[in-house]
N, C-alpha and C positions, 0 to 999 in steps of 0.2 A: 726726127723721129714718124718711126711709121705705125699704121696703125695698129700689126701685128705686132711691134716692139712695145708699145700704149698696152694691148689686151698682154702681151706677156710677164708686162711689169705688171699691170691689176691686178692677174693669177698669182704672180708669185709673191705679193701683199699678201694677196686674201688669206693664201697659201701659210705665210710667217705669220701670221694673223689666228689661223687656225692653229695653228705647231704652238707657239704662244697659249693658247685656250688650252688646249688638250695637255699642256704640261700644269696649266693653274689647276685642271680639273684631274688630274693622275698625282696632282702631287698633294692635293686636299684630301683623293683617297686613298693615301700613302696612311695620312696621318687616320683617316677614319679605322683605314683599316687593322693599325698599331691599338690605339682604344680599345678596336675588340676584340684584339688579341689580348691586351693587359687585361680586359674584362673578363673577357672566357675565360682565361691561366685564374683572376682575384675566383671565378665562382667556380672554376674544377676544385679550388685550393679551399673552398666555404664547407661546397657539397664532401670532400671528404672529410670534414673537422667535424658538420653534420650530422652526414652518416654514424662516424664515431662512438659522438651523439648517442644517436636512435638508436645505434645496438646498446651500449649500457642499460637508458630507461628500457627497451625490451626485454631485456638480461634479470632488470632489478624488475618488474614488473612479471616476469617468468618464477622468480624466485619468491616476488611475495604471493602470484599467484596458488604456488606450491603449499606455503606455509599457509594460508588460509584453507586452503582445501583438510589441511591435516587440521587443523585445526578445528573446523567444518565435523569434518567426522567424530573427534572428540566430543562435539555435544552433542551428537545422536542421540546417546544414550539418556540422556540428562532430559532432553526435548521429549523422546519416549515416557523416559520416567514422569515429567510433568503432562504429558498425556494421561496415563495412566492414570497417575492422581488425578489430577481433574476428571477423568471418568468415572471415578471412587468417589469424589463429591458429588457426582451427578446426579448415582444411583444411592444417594444415601439421602439428599433431596429428594429421589422420589420416593425412598418408603418413609420419609418423616412425614410427606404429604401424603403415602396409603394411611398410615397409622394415625392420621391426627379425622380421616375421615372417619374412620372406623372409632375413633375417640368420640367425636362430633355425634355418629349417625347413637354410638350404644349411649350417650347421654342423652340426647332427643327423646330416646324407646322410654330411657329413665324417667326423664320427665313426663313423659304419655304417660308411663304406666302410675306415675306417682298422682299426675292429676287423675286420672281414674279414681287409684285407690284413694285419693280424700273425698275427690265427690262418693267414690262409693262410703269411705268412712260418717259423712254429711248425712246422706241416705238415711244411713243405720242407725245414728245419732238421733236422728229426729223422726224417723219412728219407735224408736226404743222410747222417744220424749213423749211422743205420740197416745203412745201405748201407757203411757204408765200416766197419763191426765186421765187417759177412755180410764183404765180400773182406778184410777183415783176416785174421778168423779162417779163411776158404777156403784163405789161403794156407797159414798154418800147419797146416790141415787140423784143426779143431777144428769138429764141429758146434753149431752153435747151437739153443737152443726154438723157433728163429719157421719 
């Protein structure tokens, strides 16, 4: 066997190993591609089912939102009435505070007047008693200290 034949034989064996290795890699690649296709098919089916369920949920959400909007618009007059009643209560409370302040002011004025009247009454009574004693003392001829 010559050197050229030996080199040809080594090259043929190397090419054979390369072909075997390529076949193994291609076989594994084929299996991987089949599994990938199966996964994509499964994912596509799941996405279709999921999109249908999402559409149903969105439809239900829209109908619930419409119902809530209708009910809230029906509650608007009640809320306005409660706000009006609240304002009326505030107005009544303010009026009661004003009346209470006026009554307290009148009572204080009345008490001041009564105190002045009591003081004036006491002074008048004391003055009357003093005059009475003075006259009595004058009738008896007794001098007083005043």
